[in-house]
N, C-alpha and C positions, 0 to 999 in steps of 0.2 A: 803475794808471791809472784815475782816476775818470771814469766814463762815464755820461752821462745823455742821454736822447733827448727830442725834441719831435716828435710825430707828429700825424696828422690828415688829413682829406680835403682835396682841392684847394680853395683859397680859404678854408680854415679858420682862417687867421691864424697858422700855425706859423712862417713866415719872419719876420714882424714880432716874434713872441715870441722867436725865436732872437736876433734883433738886439738886443732890449732885455736879454735875459739875458746875452749876451756883454758888453755895455757894463757891466752891473751887476757881474759877477764880476771884470772887469778893473779896475774902479774900486776893488774890495776888495783889489787887489794880487795877484790870482791870474793865472797864466799860462794862457790859455785857447786851445785849438785846436778846430776844428770839422770835421765831416764832413757832407756833404750828398749825398743820393741823388737823382740826376737821371734822370727817365724820358725826357728829350728832349736836344736838343743844348745844349752849354755856351755861355756868352757868348763864349768864345774860338773858337767854331766859325763866327763870322760871316765870310763870304767877304771877301777883301781884306786881312785882317790878315796880318802877317808870319808868325806861327805857323801860320795856316791854309794859307798858300801853301807853307810848308816841308812840312807834313804831307800836303797834297794832292799834293805831288810824290813822296811815297813814304817820307819819313823815319819810322822806327819810334819814335824818341824825340826830343823837342825840349825844350831847356832855355832858358828866358828868364831873363836875369839883368840886374840894374841895381843901383844903389847902395841902392835901397829894398827890393827883394825878389827872390826866386828862385822860379821856377815850373817844374816838370818835368811834361811830358805824355808818356804812353806810349800808343801806338795798340794797340787790342785787337781788330783786325779778324779775327784768327784765334784768339783766346783767349776764355776765359770772363770774365764780369764778376767782378771781385775781390769777395770777401766782406768784410763789415764787419770781421771779425776780422783779415783780412789788411791792411786799410787801417789799423786801429788799431796793428797791430804795426809799421807803417812810420813812425809819427809820432815826432817827437822828444819827450823827457820833458816833461811839463807838469803843471799842477795839476788841470786839468779838461778833458775833451773833451765838447762838446755836439754831438749827432748829430741832424740833421734828416732824417726819413724812416726807412728800415729798420725799419718797424713790425713786421715778422715776426721780427726778431732779439730776443734775450732780455734785453737791457739794460733797466734801469728807464726809464720814459718818463712825460712829461706829454702828455696829448692836448689839442691846441688845437681848439676847436669854435666856429665862428661860425655863427649861425643862417642857413641858406640851404637852398633845396630840394635834396634829394638828399644831404645831409650827415648820414648816420646816425652815432650814437655807436658805438664799438667797445669801449669800456672794459668793458662787462658781460662780454664773452667773452674778454678778454685780461688774464691775471694780471700781465703785466709793466707795464701801465698803472697807475701809482700814484695819479694824480689827474687831474682834468679842469680845463682853463682855458677858460671859456665867456663869451660876451657876453650870454647869456640864461640863466635858470634851467633846469637839466636834472635829470632823474631818473636817478640812478646810485648804485651802491654804493661809489663812490670819493669822496674829498674833492673839493670843487668850489671853484675860485677864480675871481675876476673875471679875464677874459682880459687886462685892462690893468693888473692889480695886480702889477706886476713884483716889488715888494719881497716880497710874500707868497709868490709862486711860487718866487722865488729862495731864500727862507728855508726853504721846504719841501724843495727839492732839497738845500740845504746840510745840513739835519738828516738826510735820507735817506742821504747819502753820508758823514756825519761831518765835513763841512768846517768845522763850528763849533769843532772841536778846534784846539789850537795847531798851527802849521805843522809843527813837528818830529814830530808824531804822525800826519801824513797818510801816505797810501800812498806808499811808495818802493820802488824795485827792491831785491830781496834780493841776497845775495852770488852766488847761482846765476843771476842774470839774470831770475828770475821776478818776479811782482808780488805784493806784500803788501797785502791790503785794509786800509782804515782801521780804527781801533779801534771798538769798540761804544760807543754813547752811554751815559751814566750812568743813563739811565732805561729801559734795555732790560728790566729786571726789574720795573719799577714797575707796581703794581696801581692801579686807580682809587681815588680818595680815598673813604674811608668804608667800604671793603670790609673785612670781618673774616674770615668763613669763606668760602673760595672753592671753588665746585664744580670738580671735576676738569676738565671740558670747558672751562670759562672759563680755568682756569690754563694748560691746554695751548694755548689760543688766544693768550694773552698771550705765552707763550714763542715761539710760532711767529711772531707779529708783531714781536717785539722783537729777534730774533737774525738774524744773517746770517754768511756765511763770514768766517773770520779767517785762513785758510791761504793760502799763496802758490801760484802756478800754475807748473808746470814741465812740460816735455815729456820723455816717457820712451819707450823702445822698447816694442813690444808684449810682449816677454818680461818686462818689469818692471811692466806695467800691471794685472795681475790683482789684484783687491781694492782698487784705488785709485778715487777719485771723479773722474769725468770733469768737466773744468772748462768745456768749451764744447760746444755742439751740433756734431755731426759729420754731414757729408753724404757720400754715396758719391762717391768720386773716379772710379770706373769702374763700369760696369754689371756686374751679376752675374746670369747669365753674360755675358761681354762680346760673345759672338757666338752665333748659333744652333748647337746641338750635339745629339748623339744621346744618349738616355737609356738605351739598351740595346745589347747586341751583336746585330747583325742585318744587314739589307741595306736600302740607301736608294735611293729613286727619286722621280720626280715623279708624284704621284697622278693628275694630269690626263692623263698619257700612258698610263694603263692601259687595256686593252681592256675591253669591256663584258661579257665572259664571266666565269662564276663562278671558273673555274680559269685562273690567269695563269701564263705562262711568259715570262720576260724574259732576254735575253742579259746576261751579266756583263761589265763592263769590267775590264781588268787593273788590279791594284793594290788598295789599301784606304785607308780613313781611320781613324786612331787618335789617341788623345789625345796631343797634342804632335807628331804627325806627320800634318799635313793631306794630303788627296788633291790631287795635282797635276793641274790641269785641270778640265774640266767633264764631267758625266755627260750623255750625249745622251738626248733624250726616248725613252722606250720601252726604256731600259736600266736596270740596277741595279748597285750597287757594294757591296762588303763594307765595313761600318762597325763600329767598336767603341765601347764606352761612353765618353762624354766627348769624342769626336772632333768637330771642326768639321764642320758639314754641307757637303758639297761643293756647288759650283755645279750647279744642275740637280736638287737633291735637296730635298724638303720633307717626306717621310714615310719612316718606317722600320718594317719588319716584323720582328718578333721572330725570332731565329734558330731557336727551337724550333718555329715555325710554318712552316718552309720545308724544301724539299729542293733539293739542288744536285748537279750532276755536275762542278762546277768551271768549266763554261763557261756553264751556264744556271741560272736560279733559278725554282723553282715554288712557288706558294702559292695560297691560296684567298681570294676576296673574301667579305664586304666588309672593307675596310680604311679606317679613319677618316682623313681628311686631317689631316696633321700628327701622326699617331700616333707615340708613342715619341720625340718630339723636345722640346727645350727652346728656347723663343724667347729672343732676347737681352734681358736685363734683366727676365726674368719674376720673378726674386727681388727685384732692386733696380735701379731705373733710375739712370743716372748723374745726380748732383746731388740725388737724393732724400734726405730726412732719414733718417739712419742710426741714430744714438745721441744721446740727449738729455743735456744737462749735468745734473749732480747724480746720475747713475746710478753705483751701485757696480758696477764692471766685473767681469763674470763670464767664465769661459773661453769660453762661447758668444759673448759680446760681442766678444772678441778674434778669434774666427773670422770674425765678420761684418765687423769692421774690416779684417782682412787680406784677405778676399775682395773688398772694395770699394776696395782700393788704399792702405790706410793702413799704414805701417810703424812709426809712432810716434803717440802720443796726448797731448793736453794734459790733465794731471791735477792735482788738488790735492795739495799736500804733506800727508803724514799729520798728523792732529791729535795733538799731544802733550798728554796728559792726566795730571796728577799725582794720586796718591792718598795722602792723609795721614790717619793715625789720631790721635785726641786723647784725653786723659784719663789721670790718674794711675793709675787702676785697670787700665790695659791693659798686658799684657806680651806678649813675642814668643812665638809658638807653639813648643812643644818645650823651653822653658826652665822652671826651677823657679818655681812660682807659689804665693803665699800664698792662704789661703782667701778673703781680701778682694779678690783680683785676678782678672782675666778675660783669657783668651787672646784675642789679636787675630784674630777670625774675619773681620772686615770687609775688611781690607786685601788678603789673598790673594784673597778673593772678588771684590772690585771690580777688582783688577788683571786677573784672568782675564776678567771681563765685558768690560772695555775692549778687551782683545786680541781677543775674539770679535766685538766690534762693528767691528773693523778699525782701531782707533786705536793709536797708540804709547803704551803704558802706562808711566808713570814712577813708580817707587816713591819717595815723599818721606818714608817712614819714619813714625815715631811721635813725637809731642810731648806731654808731660804738661800739667798744668793750669798753664801758665806763659805768660802773654800775650806777654811779650817774646820768648820762644823761638818761639812760634807766628808772631809778626810776622816774625822773621828767616827762618824757614823759608819763608813765603810770598814774602818779598822775593827770596829766592834760588832760587825754584822753577824759573824758566826754561822754563815750559810755556805752552801756549795756554789751558788751563782746569785747574781743580782740583776734585777730589771730596774732601770731608772727611767723616769719620763721627764722630758725637758732638759735643756742644757747640753744637747748633743751636737749642736752646730758650732760655728766658729765666732760667735758674737762676743761682746764684752762680758755678758752675764751667763755665758754657756760654760758653767763651771765643771760639769761632768767631763766634757772633752778636755778642758784645760787641765783638770786634775790628773786625768789619765796621761796627758801629754807630759806633765811635770814628772810623773812617775816612770816615764819611758815605756809606757804600756799601751799607748793609744794606737789603734788602727782606725783611721777615719774613712769609713766606707761611704762612698757616694753612689748609691744604687740608682740605676735607671728604672725608677719605680714611681708610680703615682697611685695613692698618696704615700708619703713617707720616705723621702730620699736620704736624709742623713741618718746614719747609724754610727755611734761611737762604741767601738768594741775594744776590749782590752782585758788583761789579767791584773787584778788588784793584788798587790803584795806577791806577785808571781804565782798566785795559786787560785784566785777566785775570778771566774769569768764575769765580766760586767757587760751587759747589753744596754747601751744608752739609746733609749727609744725617743722618737720625736715627742714634743709636748702636746700637739693636737690629738685629741682622743681618737679620731678616725684613723689618723696615720699610725698612732701607737697600737691600735687594735689590729690593723692590717699587717704591720711589721711583726707583731707578736705571732700572728697566725702563720705568716709566710716564712719568717726566719727564726724567731725564738722558739717556736713550738718544736720543729724537728731538731734544732740544736740542743735544746734542753732534754729531748728524748734520748739523744746519743749520750749526753752527760749522765743521764739516769740509767744507762745500760740497755735501753730499748732499741728496737730496730728503727732505722731511718724510714719514715713513711711519707709517701707522696699523697696529697689529698686527692681523692677520687672525684672527678667531675664528669659531666656528660654534656653533649651538644643538644641545645634546645633552640627553637626559633626565637628570634629577638622580638620583643614587643615594644621597641623603642628605636629611635634614630640617633646616630652619632657619627661625626667625622673625626677620626683619630689620627694624629700626626705620628710619624715614625720617631723612634729614639727611646721610648719608655714603655714598659709594660704597665697596664692600668688595671686596677681592681675597683669595680663599681659595686656599691651596695645594691643588692637585688633580691627578688623573690619570684616564685613561679605562680602565675595566675592564668587560668584557662589554657594551660599547656605552653605558655610563652613566658620568657624572662622579662620582667619589667624592672627598671632601675629607679633609684631615689631621684627626686626632682632636682637635687643640687649635688654637685661633686665636692663641695667645700669640706675641708678637713675638720672644721669646727662644728659641723652639723651633727651633733651627737644623736639627735632624734632619728637620723638615718640608720644608725646602728640598731636601734630598737625596732625600727620598721622592717629592716632587712631580715631575710632568712638564709642568706648565702651571698656569694660574690660572683659577679661575672668577670672573667679574666679575658682581657683583650691583649693580643700578642704584641711583641716589641715593634713590629713594623707598622706601617700605615694601614688603616682599615676604614672602610665606609660601611656603617651598619644601618640597614633599613629593616623595617618590620618584616619578619619572616626569614631573614638571614641567620644561619646557624651561629650561635655563640656558645662559649664554654661556660657552664654554670657549675659552681662548686657549692653545694649546700654546707651550712655550718656543721652539720653532722659529720662531714668528712674530716673536720678538724677536731672531732671529739667533743663537740659542743651540743 
């Protein structure tokens, strides 16, 4: 389901913009539904209408029907306000849903802004706001459109959602009943015109801006959710803990009923409170009751004294003051309030996340289907590992490495095998891949036998990225058959490995619906010497020994042994740098890449 929002402050022009956008997209032949968040009563709440009278009399649900329309209204006097996700799930299939309001939800939005006192812009702090529609010039880091230029605003929304594609390529329900996002646009890999050598940070920014999830959404039980990407924000369905309870084994009482003496002796009431077996009745003031860890606090109890700090003869309890009010108890919702944000969409779910989801009332979670990524090796010189090889041939080191990397990233790795320097065979293999994305190794440059880049160029889908990076400058990126991203990696294993970690890993994460993640590094003293020229960022195979970063003896891209030797990468910046032992360098352990 394609969803786009219009948000803004009161009297900001959002309802008028919604009206014009609905008319525009309907005129284009799209079936459009709308959802509006109302902070006040509806039009149907006017006294005197038939539906008002039915509901005022106590009807929990009212259906109005005529030859023109059907309206169903459900009273929520004893329930929670439905979430946007719940409302969207109840809509009939359509081409586009336009949402007015719900500015705190994570769908993409246009912010309508009409100059008026007290109408501040929120786009600067809200990453889901993609652009601003204003009736006056505004300063913002988002694209700005004239509030009344419906054509331009609608075209921006259409591009953002992929609605400019042919109707049969739009988002449709998959066989499992989930939702398949629209295809990527053909310019998702496009660099600005005139760019030749692209700095690493700019290349990463282009990837981040041009890609979006391509995987379907499905709901799975918690037992199947570990390692999956959460598809929607999750709120706590129940407070954790749901009721006040005791944190230790001991004795509970009302602290206000204690005498002022240092030594306290209280009579014990019969019975006890235990986890799953609450105390029946109330504890009178000036009395105490036996409580065990996790038990609901009985009525009349607000403080617990630790068992080790007491003496008892079975009928009385003795302990010393002072005792802090509320000691050794847990208040309801102290960990998580009901309705509070719990887990954010795009998170790769961990066992700890599943514990939080379970504790707050979730038995199943909406997740993204695993991203299926194919791995294809190219070149006549490549032969399968373990087979007989001529002196002129090379064992395929890239494919097992890339398949293993993808599995560690959490994707479904698909072995597409090996294709020689045969363009027709390569085309057939890509046509029949049946995956969400493809990693190829070799053939990404501009030589006579670089068939990956040549084939993408023939299809009009090549973006030849020349990255200011060592190792691994050439990247051939494109959409095969206008729908499948192809990452053409260098043929040298070290370059293929580095390009996968730096570029393919975050890009594939976005395609899978996960958050864009920067690898976490830290500064350590260098244990090596190097003079680096300006112009390219460099990644050196490295490891930490005796608190210093040491690097592999050779920087050659064909030295596969250096990958096995290394435990991380040293990242040297784009500019010139002289490294001597003891100079701080940035070290990124392989664990920061999920390895």
